[in-house]
C-alpha positions as CSV (number, residue, x, y, z in Angstrom):
1,M,-0.1,-0.1,0.0
2,E,1.1,3.5,-0.6
3,V,2.6,5.9,2.1
4,W,4.1,9.3,1.7
5,L,6.4,9.7,4.2
6,G,8.4,13.4,5.4
7,Y,11.7,12.3,4.4
8,G,13.5,15.3,3.5
9,E,13.2,18.5,1.5
10,A,10.2,16.8,-0.5
11,P,7.9,14.0,0.8
12,R,8.8,10.5,-0.8
13,R,6.1,7.6,-1.6
14,V,6.8,4.4,-0.5
15,E,5.1,1.1,-0.7
16,V,4.7,-0.9,2.5
17,P,2.8,-4.0,3.2
18,E,-0.8,-4.3,3.1
19,G,-2.6,-3.7,6.5
20,A,0.3,-1.8,8.1
21,L,-0.8,0.8,10.8
22,V,-0.1,4.2,9.5
23,L,-0.3,6.7,12.5
24,P,-0.2,10.5,12.0
25,P,-0.2,13.5,14.1
26,P,-4.2,14.1,15.3
27,P,-5.9,16.5,12.6
28,S,-4.8,20.3,13.1
29,P,-6.7,22.9,14.0
30,P,-7.2,25.8,11.6
31,A,-3.9,27.9,10.7
32,A,-4.1,31.5,11.9
33,A,-2.2,34.6,11.2
34,W,1.2,35.1,13.1
35,E,0.1,38.7,13.7
36,D,-3.2,37.6,15.3
37,L,-2.1,35.2,17.3
38,L,1.0,37.2,18.7
39,A,-1.5,40.0,19.4
40,A,-3.6,37.8,21.2
41,A,-0.9,36.2,23.2
42,L,0.5,39.7,24.0
43,A,-3.1,40.8,25.3
44,V,-3.2,37.9,27.9
45,P,0.5,36.8,29.1
46,V,0.6,33.8,31.2
47,G,2.0,34.5,34.8
48,S,3.5,38.0,33.9
49,A,2.9,41.7,33.6
50,S,2.1,42.6,30.1
51,L,5.3,43.0,27.7
52,A,4.5,47.0,28.0
53,T,5.0,46.8,31.7
54,R,7.9,44.4,31.5
55,L,9.7,46.8,29.1
56,A,9.0,50.0,31.4
57,G,12.3,51.5,32.3
58,V,14.1,49.0,30.1
59,R,17.1,50.7,27.9
60,S,18.4,47.2,26.3
61,V,16.7,44.2,25.2
62,C,18.1,40.8,24.2
63,V,15.9,38.7,21.6
64,L,17.0,35.1,21.4
65,V,15.7,33.1,18.5
66,P,16.1,29.7,17.4
67,D,18.6,28.5,14.6
68,E,17.7,27.0,11.2
69,T,17.0,23.6,12.8
70,R,13.7,25.2,14.2
71,K,12.0,26.5,10.5
72,D,11.5,29.8,10.3
73,V,10.2,31.0,13.9
74,A,12.5,34.0,13.9
75,A,11.7,35.4,10.5
76,R,7.8,35.2,11.3
77,L,8.1,36.7,14.9
78,V,10.9,39.3,15.1
79,P,9.7,41.6,12.7
80,L,6.2,41.5,14.5
81,L,7.9,42.1,17.9
82,R,10.0,44.9,16.9
83,P,7.5,47.8,17.1
84,H,6.5,46.8,20.7
85,L,10.4,47.4,21.6
86,G,10.5,51.0,20.4
87,D,13.6,52.9,20.3
88,R,15.7,50.8,22.8
89,A,18.8,49.0,21.9
90,V,18.2,45.4,20.8
91,S,20.3,42.7,20.1
92,V,18.9,39.5,18.3
93,G,21.0,36.6,19.0
94,V,20.6,33.0,17.4
95,A,20.4,30.6,20.4
96,A,22.3,27.7,18.5
97,G,23.3,26.2,21.6
98,K,26.1,23.6,20.7
99,H,24.9,23.1,17.0
100,P,27.9,23.7,14.5
101,V,28.8,27.5,14.2
102,R,27.6,29.2,10.9
103,P,26.9,32.8,9.7
104,P,24.0,34.4,11.3
105,P,21.5,36.1,9.5
106,P,21.9,39.9,9.0
107,G,21.5,42.0,12.0
108,C,21.9,39.1,14.2
109,W,24.8,37.4,16.2
110,R,25.1,33.6,16.7
111,H,25.8,32.0,19.9
112,D,29.1,29.8,20.3
113,A,29.0,27.5,23.0
114,H,32.6,27.3,23.2
115,D,33.5,31.0,22.9
116,P,36.0,31.6,26.0
117,G,34.4,35.3,26.7
118,L,31.3,33.2,28.0
119,V,30.5,34.5,31.8
120,E,29.8,32.3,34.3
121,V,26.8,32.8,36.6
122,G,26.2,30.0,38.8
123,M,25.5,26.6,39.1
124,T,22.1,24.3,39.7
125,A,20.9,22.1,42.1
126,A,21.9,19.3,39.9
127,G,25.5,20.6,39.5
128,T,25.3,22.2,36.0
129,R,27.6,25.1,35.8
130,V,25.9,27.9,33.8
131,A,27.7,30.4,31.3
132,Y,26.3,33.2,29.0
133,P,27.6,35.6,26.8
134,R,27.6,39.2,27.7
135,A,25.2,40.2,25.0
136,V,22.8,38.1,27.1
137,L,23.9,39.0,30.5
138,D,24.1,42.9,30.0
139,A,20.5,43.1,28.5
140,D,17.6,44.6,30.8
141,L,15.3,41.9,29.6
142,R,15.6,38.7,27.4
143,I,12.7,37.7,25.4
144,V,12.8,34.6,24.4
145,V,11.1,33.4,21.1
146,G,10.8,29.8,20.2
147,E,8.6,26.9,19.4
148,I,6.6,24.3,21.8
149,R,6.9,20.8,19.7
150,P,7.6,17.3,21.0
151,H,11.3,17.0,22.3
152,Y,12.9,13.5,22.9
153,F,14.5,14.4,26.5
154,A,13.0,17.9,27.5
155,G,9.3,16.6,27.1
156,Y,8.4,19.5,24.6
157,A,10.9,22.1,23.2
158,G,10.6,25.8,24.0
159,G,10.3,27.5,27.3
160,Y,13.5,28.5,29.0
161,K,15.1,26.1,26.4
162,G,15.8,29.0,24.2
163,V,18.3,30.3,26.9
164,F,19.7,27.0,28.4
165,P,20.8,25.2,26.2
166,G,20.4,27.9,23.6
167,A,23.0,30.5,24.8
168,A,24.9,28.7,27.5
169,G,28.4,27.3,27.6
170,A,29.2,23.8,26.1
171,A,30.3,22.2,29.5
172,G,27.2,23.0,31.2
173,I,25.2,21.8,28.1
174,W,26.9,18.4,28.3
175,H,26.2,18.0,32.0
176,N,22.4,19.1,31.6
177,H,22.1,16.8,28.7
178,A,23.3,13.6,30.5
179,L,20.3,14.0,32.6
180,K,18.4,12.5,29.6
181,A,19.4,9.2,30.8
182,A,17.4,9.8,34.1
183,P,13.7,8.8,34.7
184,G,11.1,11.1,33.4
185,A,13.6,12.7,31.2
186,W,11.5,11.7,27.9
187,L,9.2,12.4,24.8
188,G,6.0,14.4,26.1
189,E,7.0,14.6,30.2
190,V,7.5,18.1,31.3
191,D,6.3,18.3,35.2
192,A,8.6,15.5,36.4
193,N,11.3,15.9,34.0
194,P,14.8,16.5,35.8
195,C,16.2,17.8,32.7
196,R,13.5,20.0,31.9
197,A,14.0,21.2,35.9
198,D,17.7,21.9,35.6
199,L,17.3,23.8,32.4
200,E,14.8,26.0,33.7
201,E,16.8,26.5,36.9
202,A,19.9,27.3,34.4
203,G,17.8,29.9,32.5
204,A,16.5,31.7,35.1
205,L,20.1,32.7,35.9
206,A,20.3,34.7,32.8
207,G,18.0,37.4,34.4
208,P,14.4,38.7,33.9
209,A,13.0,37.0,30.7
210,F,9.6,36.9,28.9
211,L,8.6,34.0,26.5
212,I,7.0,34.1,23.1
213,N,6.4,30.6,21.8
214,V,4.5,29.3,19.1
215,I,2.6,26.0,18.3
216,R,2.5,24.6,14.8
217,G,0.0,22.3,13.5
218,S,1.2,19.4,11.0
219,H,0.4,21.5,8.3
220,G,3.3,23.8,9.2
221,A,1.3,26.8,10.1
222,P,0.5,28.4,13.3
223,V,-2.2,27.2,15.5
224,A,-1.4,28.8,18.8
225,L,0.8,31.1,20.4
226,V,1.6,32.0,24.2
227,A,3.3,34.7,26.1
228,G,4.7,35.7,29.4
229,D,6.7,34.0,32.2
230,P,9.0,31.4,30.6
231,V,7.8,28.4,32.8
232,A,4.1,29.3,33.6
233,A,3.5,30.1,30.0
234,H,5.8,27.1,28.4
235,R,3.1,25.0,30.7
236,A,0.0,26.7,29.2
237,G,1.7,26.2,25.8
238,V,2.4,22.4,26.4
239,A,-1.2,22.1,27.5
240,R,-2.3,23.6,24.1
241,A,0.3,21.6,22.4
242,R,-0.7,18.0,23.8
243,P,-3.8,17.8,21.6
244,V,-1.9,18.7,18.3
245,F,0.7,16.2,18.8
246,E,-0.5,13.4,20.9
247,V,-1.9,10.2,20.0
248,P,-3.3,6.9,22.2
249,G,-1.3,3.9,21.1
250,P,-3.1,1.0,19.6
251,G,-2.9,-1.4,22.1
252,R,-0.1,-3.5,21.0
253,R,3.7,-3.8,19.4
254,F,5.2,-4.0,16.3
255,S,8.1,-5.8,14.8
256,H,8.9,-3.1,12.6
257,V,8.2,0.8,12.8
258,V,8.9,3.2,10.3
259,V,9.6,6.7,11.4
260,S,10.1,9.5,9.2
261,D,9.9,13.6,8.6
262,G,10.5,16.5,6.5
263,A,13.4,19.3,6.7
264,P,14.8,20.6,8.9
265,V,15.0,17.4,11.2
266,A,15.7,15.2,8.0
267,A,18.4,17.5,7.1
268,N,21.3,15.1,8.9
269,L,21.5,12.2,11.0
270,Y,22.4,14.4,14.3
271,Q,18.6,15.8,14.1
272,A,16.7,12.7,12.6
273,C,17.8,10.2,14.9
274,K,15.8,11.8,17.4
275,L,12.8,10.6,15.4
276,L,13.4,7.1,17.0
277,A,11.7,8.7,20.1
278,P,8.1,7.8,19.4
279,A,8.7,4.5,18.0
280,A,9.5,3.5,21.7
281,A,5.8,3.1,22.6
282,L,5.2,0.7,19.5
283,L,8.4,-1.1,19.0
284,A,8.4,-4.9,20.2
285,P,11.5,-6.4,21.9
286,G,14.0,-7.5,19.1
287,G,12.2,-5.2,16.9
288,T,13.3,-3.0,14.0
289,V,13.0,0.8,13.7
290,V,13.3,1.9,9.9
291,L,14.4,5.5,10.0
292,A,13.6,7.2,6.6
293,A,15.4,10.6,6.6
294,A,17.0,12.4,3.5
295,C,20.1,13.3,5.5
296,F,21.0,15.5,2.6
297,E,23.5,17.4,4.8
298,G,24.9,14.4,5.5
299,I,25.5,12.5,9.0
300,G,26.9,14.9,11.4
301,P,29.4,14.4,14.2
302,V,29.5,10.5,14.7
303,R,30.7,10.1,18.2
304,T,28.2,12.3,19.5
305,I,25.6,11.1,17.5
306,N,26.2,7.3,18.7
307,E,27.1,8.2,22.4
308,A,25.3,11.3,23.7
309,I,22.3,11.0,21.7
310,Y,21.4,7.6,20.5
311,G,23.4,5.5,23.2
312,L,22.5,7.6,26.3
313,G,19.1,9.2,25.3
314,L,17.5,6.7,22.9
315,A,18.9,3.2,23.0
316,P,17.8,2.6,26.7
317,R,14.2,3.6,26.1
318,L,13.9,1.4,22.8
319,S,12.9,-2.3,23.3
320,P,15.6,-4.7,24.4
321,G,17.6,-6.2,21.1
322,H,16.0,-3.6,19.0
323,R,18.2,-2.6,15.7
324,V,17.8,0.6,13.7
325,V,18.0,0.6,10.0
326,L,18.7,4.1,8.2
327,V,17.2,4.9,4.7
328,S,18.6,8.0,3.3
329,D,20.7,9.6,0.7
330,Q,24.1,8.8,2.0
331,A,26.0,5.8,0.8
332,P,26.7,2.8,3.0
333,A,30.1,3.8,4.1
334,A,29.0,7.1,5.2
335,V,26.3,5.3,7.6
336,A,28.5,2.4,8.7
337,P,30.6,4.4,11.7
338,T,26.9,5.0,13.2
339,F,24.5,3.1,15.4
340,A,22.4,2.2,12.3
341,A,22.6,-0.5,9.5
342,W,22.1,0.9,5.9
343,A,19.4,0.0,3.7
344,P,18.7,1.2,-0.1
345,S,14.9,1.8,0.5
346,V,11.9,1.3,3.0
347,E,10.8,-1.4,0.9
348,A,14.0,-3.2,1.0
349,A,13.8,-2.9,5.0
350,L,10.6,-4.3,4.9
351,D,10.9,-7.1,2.6
352,G,9.2,-10.3,3.7
353,V,7.5,-8.4,6.8
354,A,3.8,-9.2,7.1
355,G,1.6,-5.8,7.4
356,R,0.3,-6.6,10.6
357,E,3.7,-6.2,12.1
358,V,4.3,-2.7,10.8
359,A,3.5,0.7,11.8
360,V,4.5,3.8,10.1
361,L,4.8,7.0,11.5
362,P,5.0,9.6,8.5
363,R,5.5,12.7,10.2
364,A,7.0,11.1,13.7
365,G,8.9,14.7,14.9
366,D,5.1,15.9,15.3
367,L,4.1,13.0,17.4
368,V,3.7,11.7,21.1
369,V,2.6,8.3,21.2
370,A,1.0,7.0,24.4
371,Q,2.5,3.9,25.7
372,P,0.2,1.0,24.9
373,A,-1.2,-1.2,27.9
374,G,1.0,-4.3,28.3
């Protein structure tokens, strides 16, 4: 039977065995205009005074925005935000965490987690050393722009994540990310998540902040937006995001689970391997996850992928004895050093498998699957 997968810069049609379960994200609410959503969110901030009140007496603002791995959030929201900032000094920083350093967009600076000029501001209760650039610390107010969507160990992205790890030092980021192995640090979990609790404590050390986070449907357009306190508004946003991303499991497990998504998450294995997370609720012991991602930018840092992402944060959550097969635009030699085996196509990876043993998640990055009973 025919299924369209996200795969990369364009969807890919594949044939899967007849009778396979196809599990897309829930139907999305209607799209809304970015400007309308922002106006409505700023009119009713969550857990905070209004942005206008927060800006009273403020001379300098640091706006932190996501990098290219988070679609076009900055390009959409920053122009709409600027009129609210008046004639204040505004610094726009690309909160790239420890992602590879690339040239920033015009008029912006890009965070480098290895910059020796970062200033240490304290340590969290979990022992995470926290350091930020002067551009973040010297501002009177930080405005954190981001997106709330499923995240494989922070539960949901967004919130203070735009400050830490977004604009933090590498050593602290690594220490925080080690918590991804702790109970509760998993897809869809925010309130009992030790990794998120730590990053929120670290983010608060940067100084007063105001959050603006968007929620997009599987159609890629915005459906909701929250503003206000970086924790309270994030939790309100997660509550609005759950019906957009979460589906009940089918009550059984499968020998083969196909996961895929489009760009930018499918651009390289560094990002795409995170698509394995929703398969954990569906995969039978000894089963195979077929990861279909174009990886048109290549694989990425292999040791980090194998050890810090897959080995620490994903493999322990997947069923015992599982294996992962990567279907991509990369040659077998490029895939060989990674945790995944190479396959030329989804069809080849599923050859001989009965349809009832296959589950397909065409947009796995937009999906949180509830654990099935048993």
